[in-house]
N, C-alpha and C positions, 0 to 999 in steps of 0.2 A: 581480478578486481571488477571488469562487465559482466560475469559472472556471478558473484555474488551480489554484485547489482541486482542482478536478473534475476536472482532468488527470493531480497527482500523486498523487490516488484510484486512477486507471485505473493509470498508470505501475504501483502497488503494489501494483493486481493482479496483471499482465504480470511483476515479478516474483518472486509469489511462487508463481505456474503453472509461473516459467523453476526455483526452484527445491528446488519439490516434482515436479517431470521430473527433475531432478539425481539426487533420491533412488528417484523410484521407474522409470523410466524411461531412465537415461540413452544407450540405444543410439541414442532419437533425436536425441540432437545427434554421436552419434557420439564420444562425452569415457565414461574409465571410473566406472565406479560411485566416488560420491564424497558418499558419506551424511553425512560430517561437513559438511562445504560447504556441502549443498543444504539442510540442517538452518539453519543462524547462516545461510545467505543465505534460506530462510523466514524467521526469528525477527526480524531487521533488519526484514526490508519489511515484517511483520505490526507489530513496533516503530512504522513507520517508519507505515505509515498509519493506526496508531489516535492517534499524532502530533495526521496533520493530519483527523483527523476532530474529534478535540476543538478546532482550530484552524477548524475549519467551521461549530461548531457556535456560536463565538466571535462570528464576522460575522455568521451572522447572528440572533443575538439583541442585538446589538448593529444590526444594521441592522430591528429590532421596534422596538427602543427609543426609538431615535433616529425613527418613524413612529408613534410611541404605540400601539405595537400590544401586548401584555403577555402 
């Protein structure tokens, strides 16, 4: 479960980088400038990454509680 959450976090970082490239350097992707679309993608990816971090911490807390470590 933790490996899957970490993979999701990695994908969110890649999505944030993609959105930032859309905003600041769209020529690298051979696309026209799309600052609004890039900003929306960065915001959504950041929110999903934050939620994944919360889920990961909840899983780790539950695992620590089950092992008796507080």
